[in-house]
C-alpha positions as CSV (number, residue, x, y, z in Angstrom):
1,M,59.3,-28.8,-9.4
2,S,57.8,-26.0,-7.4
3,P,55.9,-23.2,-9.1
4,Q,59.0,-21.1,-8.6
5,G,61.2,-23.6,-10.5
6,V,63.0,-24.9,-7.4
7,P,63.5,-28.7,-7.3
8,T,61.4,-30.2,-4.6
9,T,62.8,-33.8,-4.6
10,S,66.5,-33.1,-4.3
11,G,66.6,-32.3,-0.7
12,N,66.9,-34.6,2.3
13,S,65.1,-35.2,5.6
14,L,67.3,-32.7,7.4
15,D,67.3,-29.9,4.8
16,P,64.6,-29.9,2.1
17,W,66.6,-27.1,0.3
18,Y,69.8,-29.1,0.0
19,G,69.6,-29.3,-3.8
20,A,69.1,-25.6,-4.2
21,Y,72.4,-24.4,-2.7
22,A,75.2,-23.1,-4.9
23,A,78.0,-25.5,-5.6
24,R,80.5,-23.5,-3.7
25,T,78.7,-24.2,-0.4
26,A,80.2,-27.6,-0.5
27,G,83.3,-26.0,0.9
28,L,81.5,-24.7,3.9
29,A,81.9,-26.9,7.0
30,A,82.3,-26.4,10.7
31,S,85.9,-26.4,11.6
32,E,87.3,-28.7,14.3
33,V,88.2,-25.5,16.2
34,R,84.6,-24.3,16.2
35,A,83.3,-27.8,17.1
36,L,85.5,-27.7,20.2
37,F,84.0,-24.5,21.7
38,A,80.9,-26.2,23.2
39,V,83.1,-28.7,25.1
40,A,85.9,-26.2,25.9
41,S,83.4,-23.7,27.5
42,R,82.5,-26.2,30.3
43,P,84.1,-24.8,33.5
44,E,85.6,-28.1,34.5
45,V,87.5,-28.5,31.2
46,V,90.9,-26.9,30.8
47,S,90.9,-25.6,27.3
48,L,94.2,-25.5,25.4
49,A,92.3,-25.3,22.2
50,G,91.0,-21.8,21.3
51,G,93.1,-18.8,20.5
52,M,91.2,-16.3,22.6
53,P,93.2,-13.3,23.8
54,F,93.4,-12.6,27.5
55,V,91.3,-9.4,27.3
56,S,91.2,-9.2,31.1
57,A,94.7,-7.8,30.9
58,L,93.2,-4.7,29.3
59,P,92.1,-2.1,31.9
60,E,88.3,-1.6,31.5
61,E,88.6,2.1,32.2
62,L,90.6,2.7,29.0
63,I,87.8,1.3,26.9
64,R,85.1,2.9,28.9
65,E,86.7,6.3,28.6
66,A,87.2,5.8,24.8
67,A,83.6,4.8,24.3
68,D,82.2,7.7,26.5
69,R,84.4,10.2,24.7
70,T,83.2,8.9,21.3
71,I,79.6,9.3,22.2
72,R,80.1,12.8,23.7
73,E,82.2,14.2,20.9
74,S,81.1,12.3,17.8
75,G,77.8,10.5,18.7
76,P,75.8,11.3,15.6
77,Q,78.7,10.3,13.3
78,A,79.6,7.2,15.3
79,L,76.1,5.9,15.1
80,Q,75.7,6.6,11.4
81,Y,76.7,4.8,8.2
82,G,80.3,5.4,7.3
83,S,82.8,5.1,4.5
84,G,83.3,1.7,2.9
85,Q,87.1,2.4,3.3
86,G,87.0,3.3,6.9
87,V,87.3,6.3,9.2
88,P,90.2,8.5,7.9
89,K,91.6,9.2,11.4
90,L,91.9,5.5,12.2
91,R,93.5,4.7,8.9
92,E,96.2,7.3,9.7
93,Q,96.7,5.7,13.1
94,I,97.0,2.3,11.5
95,L,100.1,3.6,9.7
96,D,101.7,4.2,13.1
97,V,100.9,0.6,14.2
98,M,102.4,-0.9,11.0
99,A,105.5,1.4,11.2
100,L,106.5,-0.8,14.2
101,E,107.1,-3.6,11.8
102,G,108.9,-1.5,9.2
103,I,105.9,-0.8,7.0
104,S,105.5,2.6,5.3
105,G,102.5,3.5,3.3
106,S,99.6,5.9,2.7
107,A,96.4,6.0,4.6
108,D,94.7,6.1,1.2
109,D,95.8,2.5,0.7
110,V,94.3,1.2,4.0
111,V,90.9,-0.5,3.9
112,V,89.3,-1.0,7.3
113,T,87.4,-4.3,7.6
114,T,85.3,-6.2,10.2
115,G,88.4,-8.0,11.6
116,S,91.2,-9.3,9.4
117,Q,89.1,-12.4,8.8
118,H,86.7,-10.2,6.8
119,A,89.7,-8.9,4.8
120,L,90.7,-12.4,4.0
121,E,87.2,-13.2,2.8
122,L,87.1,-10.1,0.6
123,F,90.5,-10.8,-0.9
124,S,89.5,-14.4,-1.7
125,K,86.3,-13.2,-3.3
126,L,88.2,-10.9,-5.6
127,F,90.9,-13.4,-6.7
128,L,89.7,-17.0,-6.5
129,D,87.9,-18.8,-9.2
130,P,86.9,-22.5,-9.0
131,G,90.0,-24.7,-9.4
132,D,92.5,-22.0,-8.6
133,V,95.4,-22.9,-6.2
134,V,96.4,-21.1,-3.0
135,I,99.9,-21.9,-1.9
136,S,100.2,-21.9,1.9
137,E,102.4,-23.2,4.7
138,G,101.6,-26.7,6.0
139,P,100.0,-26.4,8.5
140,S,98.0,-23.3,8.1
141,Y,95.3,-21.1,9.7
142,V,92.1,-23.3,9.8
143,T,89.5,-20.7,8.9
144,A,91.6,-19.4,6.0
145,M,91.3,-22.8,4.4
146,V,87.6,-22.8,5.0
147,I,87.4,-19.5,3.1
148,F,89.5,-20.8,0.2
149,K,87.5,-24.0,-0.1
150,S,84.3,-22.0,0.0
151,Y,85.4,-20.3,-3.2
152,Q,86.2,-23.8,-4.6
153,A,90.0,-23.3,-4.6
154,E,92.6,-25.9,-3.8
155,V,95.2,-25.4,-1.1
156,D,98.7,-26.6,-1.7
157,H,100.8,-26.9,1.4
158,I,104.5,-26.0,1.5
159,P,106.6,-27.7,4.2
160,M,108.0,-25.7,7.1
161,D,110.8,-26.2,9.6
162,E,111.8,-24.2,12.7
163,H,112.7,-21.2,10.5
164,G,109.4,-21.1,8.7
165,L,108.3,-21.9,5.1
166,I,111.1,-23.6,3.2
167,P,112.0,-21.6,0.0
168,E,113.3,-24.5,-2.0
169,A,110.1,-26.4,-1.4
170,L,108.2,-23.4,-2.6
171,R,110.1,-23.4,-5.8
172,E,109.5,-27.1,-6.3
173,H,105.8,-26.8,-5.7
174,I,105.4,-23.8,-8.1
175,V,107.1,-25.8,-10.9
176,A,105.0,-28.9,-10.2
177,L,101.7,-27.0,-10.0
178,R,102.3,-25.1,-13.2
179,G,103.5,-28.3,-14.9
180,A,100.2,-29.8,-14.0
181,G,98.4,-26.9,-15.6
182,K,97.2,-25.4,-12.3
183,T,96.6,-21.6,-11.8
184,I,98.3,-20.3,-8.8
185,K,96.6,-17.1,-7.5
186,F,98.6,-16.2,-4.4
187,L,100.8,-17.3,-1.5
188,Y,99.0,-17.1,1.8
189,T,101.5,-16.8,4.7
190,I,101.6,-16.1,8.5
191,P,105.3,-15.3,8.8
192,S,105.5,-14.2,12.4
193,F,104.6,-16.5,15.3
194,H,102.7,-18.7,13.0
195,N,99.2,-20.1,13.7
196,P,99.4,-23.0,14.5
197,A,103.1,-23.8,14.3
198,G,104.4,-21.0,16.5
199,V,107.5,-20.6,14.3
200,T,108.8,-17.4,12.7
201,L,110.0,-17.0,9.1
202,S,113.7,-15.8,9.2
203,W,114.7,-12.6,7.5
204,E,116.8,-14.3,4.9
205,R,113.9,-16.5,4.0
206,R,111.5,-13.6,3.8
207,L,113.8,-12.0,1.2
208,E,114.1,-15.2,-0.7
209,I,110.4,-15.9,-0.7
210,I,109.6,-12.4,-2.0
211,D,112.2,-12.9,-4.7
212,I,110.6,-16.3,-5.7
213,C,107.2,-14.8,-5.9
214,R,108.4,-11.8,-7.9
215,Q,110.1,-14.1,-10.4
216,N,106.9,-16.2,-10.8
217,D,104.3,-13.3,-10.7
218,I,102.7,-14.6,-7.6
219,L,100.9,-12.2,-5.2
220,V,101.7,-12.6,-1.5
221,L,98.9,-12.3,1.1
222,E,100.7,-11.6,4.4
223,D,98.5,-12.3,7.5
224,N,100.1,-10.8,10.6
225,P,97.9,-10.8,13.7
226,Y,100.6,-11.7,16.2
227,G,103.7,-9.7,15.0
228,L,103.7,-7.3,17.9
229,L,103.3,-9.9,20.5
230,Y,106.9,-11.0,20.8
231,F,108.6,-12.1,24.0
232,D,112.4,-11.7,23.9
233,G,112.7,-9.6,20.8
234,P,110.7,-8.5,17.7
235,P,110.5,-10.7,14.7
236,P,112.0,-9.6,11.3
237,Q,110.2,-6.8,9.6
238,A,107.1,-7.6,7.6
239,L,107.2,-8.9,4.1
240,R,105.2,-5.8,3.1
241,S,108.2,-3.6,4.2
242,V,110.2,-5.2,1.3
243,D,107.6,-5.2,-1.5
244,E,104.8,-2.7,-1.7
245,D,103.5,-3.8,-5.1
246,G,103.5,-7.6,-4.6
247,V,102.3,-7.9,-1.0
248,V,98.8,-7.4,0.5
249,Y,99.1,-7.0,4.3
250,L,96.4,-8.0,6.7
251,G,96.3,-6.6,10.3
252,T,94.0,-6.6,13.2
253,F,93.3,-5.0,16.6
254,S,91.8,-8.3,17.9
255,K,95.1,-9.5,19.5
256,T,96.6,-6.2,20.6
257,L,93.4,-4.6,21.8
258,A,90.2,-6.8,21.9
259,P,88.5,-9.0,19.3
260,G,85.0,-7.8,20.3
261,F,85.6,-4.5,18.3
262,R,86.0,-6.5,15.1
263,V,88.3,-4.0,13.6
264,G,91.0,-5.1,11.1
265,W,92.5,-3.8,7.9
266,A,94.2,-4.5,4.6
267,L,97.0,-2.5,3.2
268,A,97.1,-3.1,-0.5
269,P,98.5,-1.8,-3.8
270,H,96.3,1.0,-5.2
271,A,94.3,-1.0,-7.8
272,I,93.6,-3.9,-5.4
273,R,92.6,-1.4,-2.7
274,E,89.9,0.0,-5.0
275,K,88.4,-3.4,-5.5
276,L,88.6,-4.2,-1.8
277,I,86.6,-1.1,-1.1
278,L,83.9,-2.0,-3.6
279,A,83.8,-5.6,-2.2
280,N,83.6,-4.2,1.3
281,E,80.6,-2.0,0.3
282,A,78.9,-4.9,-1.5
283,A,79.3,-7.1,1.5
284,I,78.5,-4.9,4.5
285,L,78.0,-1.4,3.1
286,S,80.5,0.0,5.7
287,P,82.4,-1.3,8.7
288,S,81.1,-0.1,12.1
289,S,81.7,3.6,12.5
290,F,81.3,3.3,16.3
291,S,83.9,0.5,16.7
292,Q,86.4,2.4,14.6
293,M,85.9,5.6,16.4
294,V,86.3,4.0,19.8
295,V,89.5,2.3,18.7
296,A,90.7,5.6,17.3
297,Q,90.0,7.3,20.6
298,Y,91.8,4.6,22.5
299,L,94.9,5.0,20.2
300,D,94.7,8.7,20.6
301,Q,94.4,8.8,24.4
302,A,95.9,5.6,25.8
303,D,99.5,4.4,26.0
304,W,98.7,1.6,23.6
305,R,102.4,0.7,23.1
306,Q,102.7,0.1,26.8
307,Q,99.5,-2.0,26.8
308,I,100.9,-4.2,24.1
309,D,104.0,-4.7,26.2
310,T,101.6,-5.7,29.1
311,F,100.1,-8.3,26.8
312,R,103.6,-9.5,25.9
313,G,104.4,-10.1,29.5
314,V,101.1,-12.0,30.1
315,Y,101.7,-14.3,27.1
316,R,105.4,-14.8,27.8
317,E,104.6,-16.1,31.3
318,R,102.0,-18.5,30.0
319,K,104.2,-19.8,27.2
320,T,107.0,-20.4,29.8
321,A,104.5,-22.3,31.9
322,M,103.4,-24.5,29.0
323,I,107.0,-25.3,27.9
324,S,107.9,-26.1,31.5
325,A,104.9,-28.4,31.8
326,L,105.6,-30.2,28.6
327,E,109.2,-30.8,29.7
328,E,107.9,-32.3,33.0
329,Y,105.0,-34.3,31.8
330,L,105.4,-35.1,28.1
331,P,109.1,-35.9,27.3
332,S,107.9,-38.5,24.8
333,C,106.7,-35.7,22.5
334,A,108.2,-32.8,20.5
335,W,107.2,-29.2,20.4
336,T,108.0,-25.8,19.0
337,D,109.2,-23.1,21.4
338,P,107.7,-19.8,20.0
339,N,109.2,-16.3,20.7
340,G,105.7,-14.8,20.5
341,G,102.1,-15.3,19.6
342,F,99.7,-17.8,21.1
343,Y,100.6,-21.3,20.1
344,V,102.8,-24.3,20.6
345,W,102.8,-27.1,17.9
346,L,103.1,-30.5,19.5
347,T,104.2,-33.7,17.7
348,L,103.1,-37.0,19.2
349,P,104.9,-40.3,19.0
350,E,104.5,-41.9,15.7
351,Q,101.7,-44.4,16.5
352,L,99.4,-41.8,18.0
353,D,96.5,-40.0,16.3
354,S,95.5,-36.6,17.8
355,K,92.0,-36.6,16.3
356,A,91.2,-40.2,17.5
357,M,92.6,-39.3,20.9
358,L,90.4,-36.2,21.5
359,P,87.3,-38.0,23.0
360,R,89.5,-39.5,25.6
361,A,91.1,-36.1,26.3
362,V,87.7,-34.6,26.8
363,T,86.8,-37.3,29.4
364,E,90.1,-36.3,31.2
365,L,88.8,-32.7,31.1
366,V,91.3,-31.2,28.7
367,A,90.7,-29.9,25.2
368,Y,93.1,-29.2,22.4
369,T,92.9,-28.8,18.6
370,P,93.9,-31.8,16.5
371,G,96.5,-31.1,13.9
372,T,94.2,-32.3,11.1
373,A,92.3,-29.1,11.4
374,F,95.2,-27.2,10.0
375,F,95.8,-29.2,6.8
376,A,93.5,-29.2,3.7
377,N,94.7,-32.7,2.8
378,G,94.0,-34.5,6.1
379,D,97.6,-34.5,7.3
380,G,98.6,-33.6,10.9
381,R,97.3,-36.6,12.7
382,R,100.4,-36.7,14.9
383,N,100.1,-33.0,15.7
384,I,98.2,-30.9,18.3
385,R,97.9,-27.2,18.6
386,L,98.2,-26.0,22.2
387,S,97.1,-22.5,23.0
388,F,98.7,-20.8,26.0
389,C,97.0,-17.3,25.5
390,Y,93.9,-17.7,27.7
391,P,94.4,-20.1,30.6
392,T,96.3,-19.1,33.7
393,P,99.8,-20.6,34.2
394,E,98.3,-22.9,36.9
395,A,95.5,-24.1,34.5
396,I,98.1,-24.7,31.8
397,K,100.1,-26.9,34.0
398,L,97.0,-28.9,35.0
399,G,95.9,-29.1,31.4
400,V,99.2,-30.5,30.2
401,R,99.3,-33.0,33.1
402,R,95.8,-34.2,32.0
403,L,97.0,-34.4,28.4
404,A,100.0,-36.5,29.5
405,T,97.6,-38.9,31.2
406,V,95.9,-39.3,27.8
407,V,99.1,-39.7,25.8
408,N,100.7,-42.1,28.2
409,G,97.5,-44.1,28.4
410,E,97.5,-44.4,24.6
411,L,101.2,-45.5,24.7
412,D,100.5,-48.1,27.4
413,L,97.7,-49.5,25.3
414,L,100.0,-49.8,22.3
415,D,102.6,-51.5,24.6
416,T,100.1,-53.9,25.9
417,F,98.2,-54.9,22.8
418,A,100.6,-54.3,19.9
419,G,103.9,-55.3,21.6
420,T,105.5,-52.1,20.3
421,G,107.7,-51.6,23.4
422,S,108.1,-48.3,25.1
423,L,108.0,-45.2,22.9
424,R,109.1,-42.8,25.6
425,R,112.3,-41.0,24.8
426,A,114.7,-38.8,26.8
427,P,114.3,-35.1,26.2
428,D,116.7,-33.0,24.2
429,R,117.1,-29.8,26.2
430,A,118.6,-27.8,23.3
431,G,115.3,-26.1,22.5
432,Y,113.2,-29.0,21.2
433,T,112.6,-32.5,22.5
434,A,113.3,-35.5,20.3
435,P,112.0,-36.3,17.8
436,P,112.0,-33.0,15.9
437,P,108.7,-31.4,15.3
438,D,106.8,-32.7,12.2
439,L,105.7,-29.5,10.3
440,S,105.4,-31.1,7.0
């Protein structure tokens, strides 16, 4: 024991302070998405892994003018500490953004955060005790699960299909969890252009899920970074538009403007809002005044709705390129066909393992995210998340072709050494390819 009372023999050769960490740090681990960045950043690798927005579609002069005007008109305030709740003008403008998805509210109930990821962290800090359960779609957003685990909570996945989370399965899981004595704290959901599945929760199911959660006194955490990035038509209105008291809504400018600003927000019922502000102040004192004011200037001066439409066109073209390449090169697989967002969810033939296959993919100079990254329980080995947001259409086609080389090589090995016979199947052109996507 050291003079300060810290154990000196409970560490290891890599970290002598291993035994001093809080128990909750056991839930902190590098995600498979993060681990891919070093590989995916190599110029010769086509990365279909990371969900990076194509910020080059944003005219630089718009941001430069907003930043210059902020310094000229509000320099001392922009470079100073600010409110833990956020700049009032920006909070009013956020109401205009959310109104596009049917949400009405008060700027007083908006809390600006350092990206919506930060809002997710603050919310989890307020609500989760060790052993609590978060209900979430299966698959789900990888870093959300990292946060939930860091607070020693369990994640219970609810199956999905092409219309989103299945309400009847939600009912069954609630009954089973409470029958086992578990405490359910909230439902975490990405209803529009889901990450990673790409599917969108139907309007009928939104209403049914809200009703289920009301009946069972379960709070809903609605994470909606992609809702305005639709292709052929907007998704149904946000869950928050239906229930102001039972839904906390998370939004961000990372996808519709640029992630480098790190500006997101939470819209919460009044009492929860108060605690979010206190948690925000305890964590970072205040979000960046400069970033908020630049975003506010941009929203005030630029045609931001038209810029979002420009992003929609960019991502629509790239999604089309990915679906076309999948049809051409990987008819043995199945995939979702999203109407917005950044992602396609691929299902491999039954014998293949996306995580085990990744090293071979890297040698073929293509990167993807294995489906196991999006499940808390290790499921998803037949699945791959493919991101179409950042690569050019030409790079997407090349990447899918390289991926097909890997998949077909694995199938040929199975044919040769296991005597399984060919697993290639004819495509079903009615929107999906057989077999149907495995979203369970």
